[in-house]
GUROTOR-228792 format. One record per residue (C-alpha): y, z, x; residue number from 1; residue in one letter. Coordinates in Angstrom, 3 decimals. Example, Ala and Ser with C-alpha at 12.3 -4.5 7.8 and 13.67 -1.06 7.14 Angstrom:
REM residues 2
ATOM         Y         Z         X    k  r
ATOM    -4.500     7.800    12.300    1  A
ATOM    -1.060     7.140    13.670    2  S
***
This chain:
REM residues 245
ATOM         Y         Z         X    k  r
ATOM    15.621   -29.454     5.296    1  M
ATOM    18.856   -27.289     5.562    2  T
ATOM    20.072   -25.921     8.810    3  R
ATOM    19.284   -22.453     7.409    4  R
ATOM    15.993   -23.142     6.081    5  A
ATOM    14.867   -24.570     9.663    6  S
ATOM    16.129   -21.307    10.955    7  A
ATOM    14.322   -19.493     8.496    8  V
ATOM    10.945   -21.474     8.642    9  A
ATOM    11.189   -21.186    12.508   10  Q
ATOM    11.821   -17.395    12.367   11  T
ATOM     8.779   -17.018    10.127   12  R
ATOM     6.536   -19.540    12.341   13  R
ATOM     7.429   -17.098    15.237   14  R
ATOM     6.181   -13.996    13.580   15  I
ATOM     3.341   -15.339    12.271   16  V
ATOM     2.511   -16.828    16.071   17  D
ATOM     3.095   -13.561    17.434   18  A
ATOM     0.749   -11.736    15.073   19  T
ATOM    -2.120   -14.056    15.812   20  L
ATOM    -1.409   -13.717    19.677   21  E
ATOM    -1.395    -9.946    19.692   22  L
ATOM    -4.329    -9.668    17.605   23  H
ATOM    -6.261   -11.813    19.777   24  G
ATOM    -4.982    -9.957    23.199   25  E
ATOM    -5.096    -6.570    21.443   26  Q
ATOM    -6.838    -6.241    18.265   27  G
ATOM    -5.289    -6.155    14.756   28  I
ATOM    -6.139    -2.067    15.053   29  G
ATOM    -3.774    -2.010    18.102   30  A
ATOM    -1.190    -4.227    17.072   31  T
ATOM     2.248    -2.466    15.351   32  S
ATOM     4.671    -3.996    13.696   33  W
ATOM     7.107    -3.111    16.567   34  D
ATOM     4.932    -5.114    18.644   35  D
ATOM     5.173    -7.844    16.551   36  I
ATOM     8.916    -7.898    16.379   37  A
ATOM     8.884    -7.295    19.965   38  A
ATOM     6.750   -10.974    20.816   39  R
ATOM     8.611   -12.804    18.294   40  A
ATOM    12.266   -11.628    19.647   41  G
ATOM    13.513   -10.446    16.303   42  V
ATOM    13.993    -6.854    14.627   43  G
ATOM    11.377    -5.257    12.789   44  V
ATOM    13.594    -5.587     9.635   45  G
ATOM    13.231    -9.003     9.987   46  T
ATOM     9.715    -9.075    10.308   47  V
ATOM     9.466    -6.938     6.808   48  Y
ATOM    11.917    -9.858     5.281   49  R
ATOM     9.903   -12.395     6.156   50  H
ATOM     5.935   -11.416     7.119   51  F
ATOM     5.666    -9.600     3.848   52  P
ATOM     6.101   -12.770     2.134   53  S
ATOM     2.856   -11.979     1.020   54  L
ATOM     4.132   -12.997    -2.401   55  D
ATOM     4.240   -16.394    -1.045   56  E
ATOM     0.340   -16.362    -0.793   57  L
ATOM    -0.220   -14.874    -4.511   58  V
ATOM    -0.818   -17.840    -6.892   59  P
ATOM     2.358   -19.110    -8.049   60  A
ATOM     1.153   -17.993   -11.959   61  E
ATOM     0.557   -14.376   -10.892   62  L
ATOM     3.884   -13.865    -8.580   63  R
ATOM     6.072   -13.019   -11.220   64  H
ATOM     4.109    -9.813   -11.442   65  L
ATOM     3.880    -9.155    -7.844   66  S
ATOM     7.515    -7.150    -7.482   67  S
ATOM     6.946    -4.816   -10.855   68  T
ATOM     3.557    -4.598   -10.853   69  H
ATOM     2.261    -4.295    -7.297   70  W
ATOM     3.222    -2.392    -4.404   71  T
ATOM     6.839    -3.363    -2.934   72  P
ATOM     6.011    -4.933     0.452   73  I
ATOM     8.517    -2.217     2.581   74  D
ATOM     7.009     0.728     0.299   75  I
ATOM     3.256    -0.325     1.499   76  A
ATOM     4.956    -0.444     5.086   77  A
ATOM     5.979     3.515     4.410   78  R
ATOM     2.923     4.177     2.387   79  A
ATOM     0.206     3.194     5.420   80  A
ATOM     0.845     5.300     7.876   81  P
ATOM     1.490     8.509     5.404   82  L
ATOM    -2.385     7.513     4.302   83  L
ATOM    -3.996     6.627     7.616   84  C
ATOM    -3.074     9.280    10.159   85  P
ATOM    -6.358     8.608    12.160   86  H
ATOM    -8.436     5.574    13.349   87  P
ATOM   -11.488     6.701    11.142   88  E
ATOM    -9.504     7.201     7.865   89  T
ATOM   -10.904     5.260     5.046   90  R
ATOM    -7.890     4.613     2.458   91  V
ATOM    -8.839     3.951    -1.584   92  L
ATOM    -6.250     1.933    -3.388   93  D
ATOM    -6.839     3.000    -7.018   94  I
ATOM    -5.486    -0.319    -9.012   95  G
ATOM    -5.179    -2.588    -5.997   96  A
ATOM    -3.907    -5.500    -7.930   97  G
ATOM    -3.405    -8.191    -5.542   98  V
ATOM    -4.539    -5.827    -2.464   99  G
ATOM    -0.468    -5.388    -0.855  100  K
ATOM    -1.034    -2.189     0.144  101  L
ATOM    -4.360    -2.561     1.643  102  C
ATOM    -3.373    -5.767     3.450  103  T
ATOM    -0.065    -4.610     4.792  104  V
ATOM    -2.080    -0.977     5.831  105  G
ATOM    -4.439    -2.809     7.816  106  A
ATOM    -1.994    -4.709     9.808  107  L
ATOM     0.163    -2.079    10.615  108  S
ATOM    -2.629     0.848    11.120  109  E
ATOM    -6.253     1.373    12.048  110  M
ATOM    -8.546     2.581     9.376  111  G
ATOM   -10.552     0.709     6.979  112  T
ATOM    -8.874    -0.134     3.595  113  W
ATOM   -10.629    -0.317     0.220  114  C
ATOM    -8.901    -1.715    -3.011  115  G
ATOM   -10.507    -1.495    -6.506  116  V
ATOM    -9.257    -3.620    -9.171  117  E
ATOM   -10.231    -3.913   -12.632  118  Q
ATOM    -9.461    -7.854   -13.084  119  H
ATOM   -11.396   -10.029   -10.844  120  E
ATOM    -9.451   -12.486   -10.467  121  S
ATOM    -7.137   -10.560    -8.678  122  L
ATOM    -9.935    -9.398    -6.451  123  V
ATOM   -10.776   -12.920    -5.410  124  R
ATOM    -7.042   -13.342    -4.585  125  V
ATOM    -6.653    -9.825    -2.925  126  A
ATOM    -9.873   -10.553    -0.650  127  S
ATOM    -8.332   -14.536     0.340  128  R
ATOM    -5.128   -13.237     1.225  129  I
ATOM    -6.456   -10.704     3.514  130  A
ATOM    -8.619   -13.418     5.288  131  R
ATOM    -5.772   -15.584     5.541  132  Q
ATOM    -3.841   -12.586     7.294  133  L
ATOM    -6.625   -11.644     9.608  134  G
ATOM    -7.808    -8.389     8.478  135  V
ATOM   -10.713    -9.601     6.403  136  G
ATOM   -12.931    -7.185     8.371  137  Q
ATOM   -10.796    -4.068     7.557  138  R
ATOM   -10.583    -4.576     3.923  139  T
ATOM   -12.602    -4.646     1.036  140  A
ATOM   -11.529    -5.558    -2.737  141  F
ATOM   -13.921    -4.187    -5.371  142  V
ATOM   -13.842    -5.352    -9.059  143  H
ATOM   -14.870    -2.313   -11.296  144  G
ATOM   -13.576     0.457   -12.761  145  N
ATOM   -11.761     3.109   -10.494  146  A
ATOM   -13.394     5.818   -12.170  147  L
ATOM   -16.770     4.827   -11.516  148  R
ATOM   -16.060     4.590    -7.987  149  V
ATOM   -17.070     7.763    -5.969  150  D
ATOM   -13.544     9.090    -4.513  151  W
ATOM   -15.482    11.528    -2.345  152  H
ATOM   -16.235     8.665     0.039  153  E
ATOM   -12.385     8.231     0.768  154  F
ATOM    -9.711    10.296     2.989  155  D
ATOM    -6.889     9.355     0.782  156  A
ATOM    -6.016     7.755    -1.907  157  L
ATOM    -3.425     5.602    -3.388  158  Y
ATOM    -1.821     5.620    -6.725  159  L
ATOM     0.701     3.376    -8.513  160  Y
ATOM     0.826     2.724   -11.737  161  N
ATOM    -3.019     2.633   -12.043  162  P
ATOM    -3.205     2.391   -15.770  163  F
ATOM    -0.569    -0.821   -15.688  164  E
ATOM     2.346     1.253   -17.469  165  Q
ATOM     5.429    -0.942   -17.713  166  P
ATOM     7.768    -0.027   -14.866  167  I
ATOM    10.938    -0.657   -16.200  168  A
ATOM    10.613     1.707   -19.038  169  T
ATOM     8.213     4.218   -17.890  170  P
ATOM     6.946     6.471   -21.056  171  D
ATOM     4.329     9.193   -20.270  172  P
ATOM     2.697     8.471   -23.979  173  S
ATOM     2.087     5.077   -23.037  174  A
ATOM    -0.679     6.030   -20.613  175  C
ATOM    -4.109     6.801   -22.163  176  D
ATOM    -4.551    10.843   -21.956  177  N
ATOM    -8.140    10.739   -21.543  178  A
ATOM    -7.793     8.587   -18.176  179  Q
ATOM    -4.950    10.757   -16.577  180  V
ATOM    -7.029    13.705   -17.555  181  A
ATOM    -9.689    12.405   -15.468  182  C
ATOM    -7.934    11.393   -13.034  183  V
ATOM    -5.973    15.164   -12.501  184  C
ATOM   -10.257    16.468   -12.743  185  E
ATOM   -11.197    14.064    -9.868  186  R
ATOM    -8.289    15.120    -7.585  187  L
ATOM    -8.713    18.662    -8.375  188  A
ATOM   -12.564    18.658    -6.899  189  G
ATOM   -11.672    15.908    -3.565  190  L
ATOM   -12.259    17.814    -0.285  191  S
ATOM    -9.703    19.961     1.390  192  R
ATOM    -7.640    17.646     3.747  193  G
ATOM    -7.949    14.706     1.309  194  T
ATOM    -4.287    13.129     1.176  195  R
ATOM    -2.945    11.421    -1.561  196  V
ATOM     0.287     9.277    -2.015  197  V
ATOM     1.803     8.051    -5.024  198  T
ATOM     4.314     5.970    -6.819  199  L
ATOM     5.837     6.068    -9.559  200  H
ATOM     2.920     8.706   -10.313  201  G
ATOM     0.168     8.075   -12.257  202  F
ATOM     1.143     9.503   -15.711  203  G
ATOM     0.108    13.209   -14.894  204  G
ATOM     1.096    16.444   -12.714  205  P
ATOM    -1.175    16.447    -9.573  206  M
ATOM    -3.540    19.559    -9.552  207  P
ATOM    -1.866    22.707    -7.945  208  P
ATOM    -4.448    23.068    -5.221  209  S
ATOM    -2.488    19.953    -3.780  210  Y
ATOM     0.659    20.817    -1.688  211  A
ATOM     3.728    17.845    -1.613  212  L
ATOM     4.164    17.470     2.282  213  V
ATOM     6.736    14.634     1.919  214  Y
ATOM     8.689    12.884    -0.429  215  H
ATOM    11.241     9.712    -0.678  216  E
ATOM    13.362     8.040    -3.178  217  H
ATOM    13.224     4.641    -2.253  218  V
ATOM    16.768     3.828    -4.038  219  A
ATOM    16.169    -0.048    -3.372  220  A
ATOM    13.333     0.036    -5.624  221  H
ATOM    14.238     3.050    -7.909  222  G
ATOM    10.917     4.746    -7.254  223  L
ATOM     9.519     8.318    -5.978  224  D
ATOM     7.250     7.642    -2.755  225  L
ATOM     5.253    11.004    -2.143  226  A
ATOM     2.152    12.503    -0.171  227  L
ATOM     0.330    15.198    -1.494  228  W
ATOM    -2.580    17.200     0.446  229  V
ATOM    -5.613    19.040    -0.869  230  Q
ATOM    -5.693    22.429     0.002  231  G
ATOM    -2.449    22.114     2.203  232  S
ATOM    -0.736    25.336     0.918  233  T
ATOM     2.121    26.709     2.314  234  G
ATOM     3.661    23.778     3.622  235  R
ATOM     7.406    23.022     2.784  236  A
ATOM     7.522    19.781     1.661  237  H
ATOM     9.674    17.036     4.424  238  R
ATOM    11.946    15.100     2.318  239  Q
ATOM    13.062    11.771     3.848  240  A
ATOM    16.256    11.696     5.506  241  K
ATOM    19.484     9.760     4.019  242  P
ATOM    19.836     6.437     4.969  243  G
ATOM    16.278     5.210     5.460  244  V
ATOM    15.951     4.395     1.729  245  H
***
């Protein structure tokens, strides 16, 4: 092992050890990324570079899909507080893949995190990763069709390319119009105050009853992260400050 590789391994070990210690001392929900960074003696950015290595827990045969089809870790860390402003918040990730959004959300925020995924093999991977990182009790991954889940049971929803449209060459016509129309109808019928975070959209427009309250173009990935709130009329959306992308 080279000197650099050894240093990387030691840093990662410190972060993992700090995470486990803090989870044991103060609970998973009360442990923030800042807490982990301080205990490990590194910057928060270093935690994001090392701990986000959820991809290393993904089976090798699926790893090549992780960066393009499932939420990047740094974006998941941004999305989590938008989705989960209160400890009792219930979050649904529609098209959860290997569970990156739910797992990062459970590591960095309180609340409960549920992902629905149509591929059973990915559900198994997501559940295993969440258990390995100590958040199995606050995450749940369901195999099935997201349109058959009762969205009213959740306070916040996350939509990132739920119909598996190719990211590199986005083409709205590639989406199933019937599915898009069904999603729009479902969203329109949700309770006032429901939060919806979109990344790369979902193939259709948000219902007019939703207000855009936050938007950020994540330049590193070429994707747009947005928070919409049902019935939140009259509120101007907040643009991320330059330099945070």
